[in-house]
C-alpha positions in Angstrom: 30.6 142.8 -66.8 33.6 145.0 -67.8 35.9 145.0 -70.4 39.6 145.2 -69.6 42.9 145.7 -71.7 46.1 143.7 -70.8 49.0 142.2 -72.7 50.3 138.9 -73.0 53.6 137.4 -74.6 53.0 134.6 -77.3 56.9 133.4 -78.7 58.5 136.7 -77.3 55.7 139.1 -79.0 53.6 141.0 -77.1 50.0 141.4 -77.8 47.1 143.2 -76.8 44.2 141.4 -75.7 40.2 142.0 -74.1 38.5 140.4 -72.0 34.8 140.8 -70.3 35.2 140.2 -66.2 32.9 140.7 -63.5 32.7 144.6 -62.2 32.3 143.3 -58.4 33.5 140.7 -57.0 32.5 139.6 -53.1 33.7 137.7 -50.2 31.8 137.3 -47.0 32.5 135.7 -43.2 29.4 136.0 -40.7 29.2 139.9 -40.5 32.5 141.2 -42.4 33.0 141.2 -45.9 35.1 142.4 -48.6 33.9 144.3 -52.0 36.9 144.4 -55.0 36.7 146.6 -58.5 38.9 147.8 -60.9 38.8 151.0 -59.9 38.1 153.4 -57.1 34.7 154.9 -58.5 33.2 151.6 -59.2 33.3 151.0 -55.3 32.3 154.3 -54.6 29.0 154.1 -56.7 28.4 151.1 -54.9 28.2 152.3 -51.1 25.0 154.3 -51.5 23.4 151.2 -53.4 24.8 148.9 -50.7 23.4 151.1 -47.9 19.8 150.7 -49.1 20.2 147.2 -49.7 21.0 146.5 -46.1 18.6 149.3 -45.0 15.5 147.4 -46.1 16.7 144.6 -43.8 17.4 146.6 -40.5 21.1 146.8 -41.3 23.4 149.4 -41.4 27.4 149.8 -42.6 29.7 150.1 -39.6 31.4 153.6 -41.1 34.6 153.1 -39.0 35.2 149.4 -40.8 33.9 150.8 -44.2 37.3 151.9 -45.7 38.1 152.1 -50.0 41.8 151.1 -50.0 44.3 150.7 -52.9 45.5 147.0 -52.6 48.8 148.0 -54.6 49.4 150.9 -52.3 48.0 150.7 -49.0 46.6 146.9 -48.9 44.1 145.9 -46.4 43.4 144.0 -42.9 40.5 141.3 -43.2 40.0 138.8 -40.6 43.3 139.2 -39.0 45.1 139.0 -42.4 47.3 141.4 -44.1 46.4 141.4 -47.6 48.8 143.5 -50.3 50.3 143.4 -54.1 53.6 143.8 -54.0 55.8 145.0 -56.9 58.4 143.0 -58.9 60.4 142.6 -62.3 61.0 139.8 -63.8 64.4 138.6 -65.1 66.0 140.1 -68.1 67.4 136.9 -70.4 71.4 137.9 -70.5 71.6 139.7 -67.1 73.9 138.8 -64.6 70.9 137.9 -62.3 69.5 135.5 -64.5 72.8 133.6 -65.5 73.5 133.2 -61.6 69.7 131.6 -61.5 69.6 129.4 -64.7 73.4 128.1 -63.1 72.0 127.4 -60.2 68.7 125.7 -61.6 71.3 123.8 -63.5 73.5 122.4 -60.9 70.1 121.3 -58.6 68.3 119.7 -61.2 67.6 115.9 -61.4 69.9 113.8 -64.1 66.8 113.5 -66.2 65.0 116.7 -65.5 64.8 119.1 -68.1 67.0 121.8 -68.1 65.3 125.2 -68.7 66.0 128.5 -68.0 64.1 130.3 -64.9 60.4 130.3 -66.0 60.2 133.8 -64.8 62.6 135.2 -67.1 61.5 137.5 -70.1 63.6 139.1 -72.9 63.1 142.6 -71.1 62.2 143.7 -67.3 58.6 144.1 -67.2 56.3 145.5 -64.4 54.4 142.6 -62.1 52.5 142.3 -59.1 52.3 139.6 -56.9 49.8 139.1 -54.1 51.0 138.2 -50.7 48.5 137.3 -47.9 50.5 137.6 -44.1 49.2 137.3 -40.3 48.3 141.1 -39.6 50.5 143.4 -37.7 48.1 144.2 -35.0 46.8 140.9 -34.4 50.4 139.7 -33.9 51.2 142.6 -31.5 47.9 141.8 -29.7 48.9 138.1 -29.5 52.5 138.6 -28.1 51.1 141.0 -25.7 48.6 138.5 -24.2 51.6 135.9 -23.9 53.8 138.5 -22.0 50.7 139.5 -19.7 50.3 135.6 -18.4 53.8 135.2 -17.9 54.0 138.4 -15.8 50.9 137.9 -14.2 48.7 134.3 -14.2 52.0 132.2 -14.7 53.9 133.3 -11.1 51.9 130.9 -9.1 52.0 127.7 -11.6 54.3 124.8 -12.0 57.3 125.4 -15.3 55.3 122.2 -16.8 51.6 123.8 -16.6 53.0 127.1 -17.8 54.5 125.5 -21.1 51.5 123.2 -21.7 49.2 126.4 -21.5 52.0 128.3 -23.8 51.8 125.4 -26.4 48.1 125.2 -26.6 47.9 129.1 -27.1 50.6 129.1 -29.5 49.4 125.9 -31.5 46.2 127.4 -32.1 47.3 130.8 -33.4 49.9 129.3 -35.7 47.6 126.8 -37.0 45.3 130.1 -38.0 48.1 131.4 -39.9 49.8 128.5 -41.5 47.8 128.7 -44.8 49.5 132.0 -45.9 52.6 133.8 -46.4 53.7 133.3 -42.7 57.3 131.8 -42.0 59.2 135.2 -41.2 56.3 136.2 -38.8 56.5 132.4 -37.4 60.4 133.0 -36.7 59.4 136.1 -34.9 56.8 134.4 -32.5 59.7 132.1 -31.9 62.2 134.5 -30.8 59.8 137.1 -28.8 58.3 133.9 -26.9 61.8 133.1 -26.0 62.9 136.2 -24.9 59.3 136.5 -22.8 60.4 133.2 -20.9 64.0 133.8 -20.6 62.7 137.4 -18.3 59.8 135.0 -16.4 62.8 132.7 -15.5 64.9 135.6 -14.2 62.1 136.9 -12.3 61.5 133.2 -10.8 65.0 133.1 -9.7 66.7 136.3 -9.2 69.1 135.1 -7.2 70.6 132.3 -9.4 73.1 132.2 -12.3 72.0 131.9 -15.8 74.1 128.4 -16.0 71.8 127.0 -13.3 68.7 128.3 -15.1 69.9 127.0 -18.2 70.6 123.7 -17.0 67.4 123.3 -15.4 65.0 124.3 -17.5 66.2 124.5 -21.2 67.3 121.0 -23.1 68.6 120.4 -26.6 66.4 119.6 -29.7 67.7 119.7 -33.1 71.0 120.7 -32.1 69.3 123.9 -30.5 70.2 124.0 -27.2 67.4 127.1 -26.3 64.5 124.6 -26.0 62.8 125.3 -22.6 61.1 122.0 -21.2 59.7 120.6 -18.0 59.2 117.3 -16.4 55.4 116.4 -15.8 54.9 114.8 -12.2 51.9 112.4 -11.7 51.0 108.8 -12.8 51.8 109.7 -16.6 55.5 110.7 -16.3 56.4 112.8 -19.3 58.4 116.1 -20.5 56.9 119.1 -21.8 58.8 120.9 -24.5 57.8 124.4 -25.7 56.7 124.2 -29.6 59.0 125.7 -31.7 57.1 128.1 -34.0 59.5 128.1 -36.9 59.6 124.2 -37.2 57.2 122.5 -35.9 54.2 123.9 -37.7 54.7 123.8 -41.2 53.5 126.0 -43.8 50.5 124.5 -45.9 49.2 126.0 -49.2 45.7 125.9 -49.8 44.3 123.4 -52.6 41.5 124.7 -54.5 38.8 122.4 -55.4 39.3 121.2 -58.9 36.9 122.4 -61.4 33.4 122.0 -60.2 33.8 118.9 -58.1 30.9 118.7 -55.7 30.8 116.9 -52.4 27.3 115.6 -53.3 28.2 114.0 -56.6 28.6 110.2 -56.1 31.1 109.6 -58.7 33.8 111.8 -56.5 33.7 109.5 -53.3 37.5 109.0 -53.7 38.3 112.0 -54.6 37.1 113.8 -51.7 38.0 111.2 -49.6 41.8 111.8 -50.6 41.3 115.7 -49.8 39.7 115.1 -46.0 42.6 112.9 -45.4 45.1 115.3 -46.9 43.7 118.0 -44.9 43.0 116.0 -41.5 46.5 115.0 -41.1 47.4 118.9 -41.0 45.8 118.8 -37.6 49.1 117.1 -35.7 52.4 118.2 -35.9 55.1 116.9 -38.5 56.2 113.4 -37.6 54.4 113.3 -34.4 53.0 110.3 -32.5 49.3 111.5 -33.5 50.2 112.0 -37.0 51.4 108.5 -37.0 48.3 106.8 -35.4 46.2 108.9 -37.8 48.3 107.5 -40.8 47.9 104.0 -39.9 44.1 104.5 -39.2 44.4 106.2 -43.1 42.5 108.8 -41.8 39.5 107.0 -41.0 37.9 106.8 -37.7 37.8 103.0 -36.5 33.9 103.4 -35.5 32.2 105.0 -38.3 34.8 104.4 -41.1 34.1 108.2 -41.9 37.1 110.4 -42.3 38.3 112.7 -39.7 38.6 115.9 -41.2 40.5 119.3 -40.0 37.9 121.0 -38.4 36.3 118.1 -36.6 36.4 117.8 -33.3 38.2 114.5 -32.4 39.7 112.2 -29.2 42.5 109.9 -28.4 41.4 106.7 -27.3 43.5 103.7 -25.5 42.9 100.4 -27.1 44.0 98.7 -23.8 43.0 101.1 -20.9 45.6 102.5 -18.9 44.0 100.8 -15.9 44.7 97.2 -17.4 48.6 97.9 -18.1 47.6 100.0 -21.4 50.2 102.6 -22.0 50.4 105.9 -24.5 52.5 104.5 -27.2 51.2 105.1 -30.9 50.3 101.4 -31.1 47.9 101.4 -28.0 46.4 104.2 -29.3 43.7 105.2 -31.8 42.2 108.3 -33.0 38.2 108.7 -33.1 35.7 111.2 -33.6 34.3 112.8 -30.1 30.5 111.6 -30.7 32.3 107.5 -31.0 34.4 108.0 -28.7 31.4 108.8 -26.3 29.7 106.3 -27.8 32.1 103.6 -27.5 32.5 104.6 -23.5 28.7 103.7 -23.4 29.8 100.3 -24.9 27.1 101.2 -27.9 29.7 99.9 -30.2 32.1 96.9 -30.1 36.1 97.1 -29.0 38.4 99.1 -31.3 41.3 97.1 -32.4 
């Protein structure tokens, strides 16, 4: 434990306070880990101790990955995320910026809302830092390079509906991984770059056709945006495949910390964990999609086992009335099951799902 000094404000008066905090903090995922501390010297003293501890277990530190970085000046990358603290200043009461923001809050406030000035306002301008976690620049470039390489090589011999289907799978998986951090600008960039790559792909596919012909054949209008690549899927189940909109279709979701010391093994907190799992399970599906409607109708539970379908669990879609018996793909005829429950259902280990 170390003692740190900091300033706090109480009734517009600055006071100096002291607090004991842990000297080191540790985060690990598989064989990657991050250790943080208040000073560079603390980390330099820790490295020999860490190497000795790992050596006893037959492990060594990767010298290329082991770095000491200032989170405010350089930041660092971890598991594909760029983490950095950015400098900002609070608003000064009486300044033009403060008055404009306070006026805007009064206009947008509800009739019974408490009309108070900006919560970030302070009597004086003070230096402060905010921590931002964003998708890694290196990982973003690599992902876009894979998309361009796929359109340039593998997609040349495929139908356009197959190309869009595979692109949607790749893009949605990447977006779902980064949707819990500050990713909005990155998602907008992904949308623009993918559209440009598809435009070049279609130009190569039809070198003698004018742009108006290509646009009429391969693009449709969605939400007043005419630049949405789409294709009609041929076969028994005819439907349209539209390119996922990275800037809109996958909303940013802020991670919600577990309250206090709540444990999933506490029998008195069953309802709390059920609501939490249902909420996060819903983020599997695009907002307003058919699958989200089915999930909401089921209240997030599997009809076979009655347990919640969580976000990281494998699931499958089951037709209540099979297609061969006249069923269809409407939301009313679909239900979402755990993968193992779906297999058990088709082996007739359970009664019919209604």
